[in-house]
C-alpha positions in Angstrom: -5.8 12.9 -34.6 -6.4 16.0 -32.6 -6.3 16.9 -29.0 -9.4 16.8 -27.4 -8.3 19.5 -24.6 -5.6 21.6 -25.0 -3.1 23.2 -21.9 -5.7 25.6 -19.7 -8.5 24.1 -20.6 -11.2 23.6 -17.8 -12.8 20.8 -17.5 -15.7 19.0 -14.9 -15.3 16.1 -12.8 -17.1 13.7 -11.6 -15.7 12.0 -8.6 -19.1 9.7 -7.8 -18.8 8.3 -11.2 -21.4 5.9 -10.4 -23.4 8.0 -9.9 -23.8 9.3 -13.6 -23.0 5.9 -14.7 -19.6 3.4 -14.5 -16.9 3.6 -16.5 -17.2 2.5 -20.3 -15.1 2.0 -23.5 -15.1 5.9 -25.4 -15.2 7.1 -21.6 -13.0 10.0 -20.8 -11.6 9.9 -17.7 -8.6 11.6 -15.3 -6.0 9.7 -13.8 -3.1 9.8 -11.1 -0.1 10.3 -12.5 3.5 10.1 -12.1 4.2 13.5 -13.8 4.2 17.4 -13.2 0.4 17.7 -13.0 0.2 15.2 -10.5 -2.9 13.8 -13.3 -3.1 13.0 -17.0 -6.2 13.0 -19.3 -7.2 10.2 -21.5 -9.9 8.4 -23.0 -11.0 4.5 -22.4 -10.5 2.2 -24.6 -10.8 -1.1 -23.0 -11.9 -2.5 -20.3 -10.6 -5.6 -18.6 -11.1 -9.0 -20.2 -11.3 -7.2 -23.5 -8.5 -7.6 -26.1 -6.7 -4.9 -27.6 -6.8 -4.3 -31.0 -2.8 -5.2 -32.2 -1.8 -2.4 -33.7 -2.2 -0.1 -30.3 -1.1 -3.7 -27.8 1.7 -2.3 -25.5 4.8 -1.3 -27.0 7.0 -4.2 -25.0 4.2 -6.5 -25.8 5.1 -10.0 -27.9 2.4 -10.6 -29.9 3.3 -14.1 -30.3 2.1 -14.4 -27.0 -1.8 -14.1 -29.0 -3.7 -11.1 -28.4 -3.1 -8.8 -25.4 -6.1 -8.9 -23.4 -6.8 -6.9 -20.9 -6.7 -7.6 -17.4 -8.8 -7.8 -14.2 -9.3 -4.5 -12.3 -8.1 -2.3 -14.8 -8.6 -0.1 -18.1 -6.6 0.6 -21.5 -7.0 3.9 -22.2 -5.4 5.9 -24.8 -4.7 9.7 -25.8 -6.8 11.3 -29.1 -4.0 12.8 -30.2 -2.3 9.3 -31.1 0.8 9.8 -33.1 2.1 12.5 -29.7 -0.1 10.6 -27.0 1.9 8.7 -24.4 -0.6 6.5 -22.6 -1.1 3.1 -22.3 1.1 1.6 -25.5 3.7 3.3 -22.9 3.1 2.1 -19.4 0.4 0.0 -19.8 -3.3 -1.1 -18.2 -4.2 1.4 -15.6 -6.1 0.2 -12.2 -9.3 1.1 -12.0 -8.9 2.8 -8.5 -6.0 4.9 -10.7 -9.2 7.2 -11.4 -10.0 10.0 -10.3 -12.9 10.8 -12.2 -14.7 10.6 -15.5 -15.2 13.8 -17.7 -18.3 15.3 -17.8 -17.9 18.1 -19.8 -15.4 20.8 -21.0 
């Protein structure tokens, strides 16, 4: 899969995403991050209470515990360029409060 966004590309993000609809699976969102830019853009794949496909479970998750379920108040995000992306497989689910906005237009 190829990246959806390229470096330097502009996107329109709504901080009032509740006006354009709640965050749901397959939405592209901007999250806070500790990296150099302070944010990352990822796709919400699973929401609170949903079971993550074992292929995409966090790297440090012991599958002998059973299926990985997204905790309450969290989302599980993946990058569109899966082989290169650092996402919930590496850093785990992210809290909904960490979502800065929902990408509306690229």
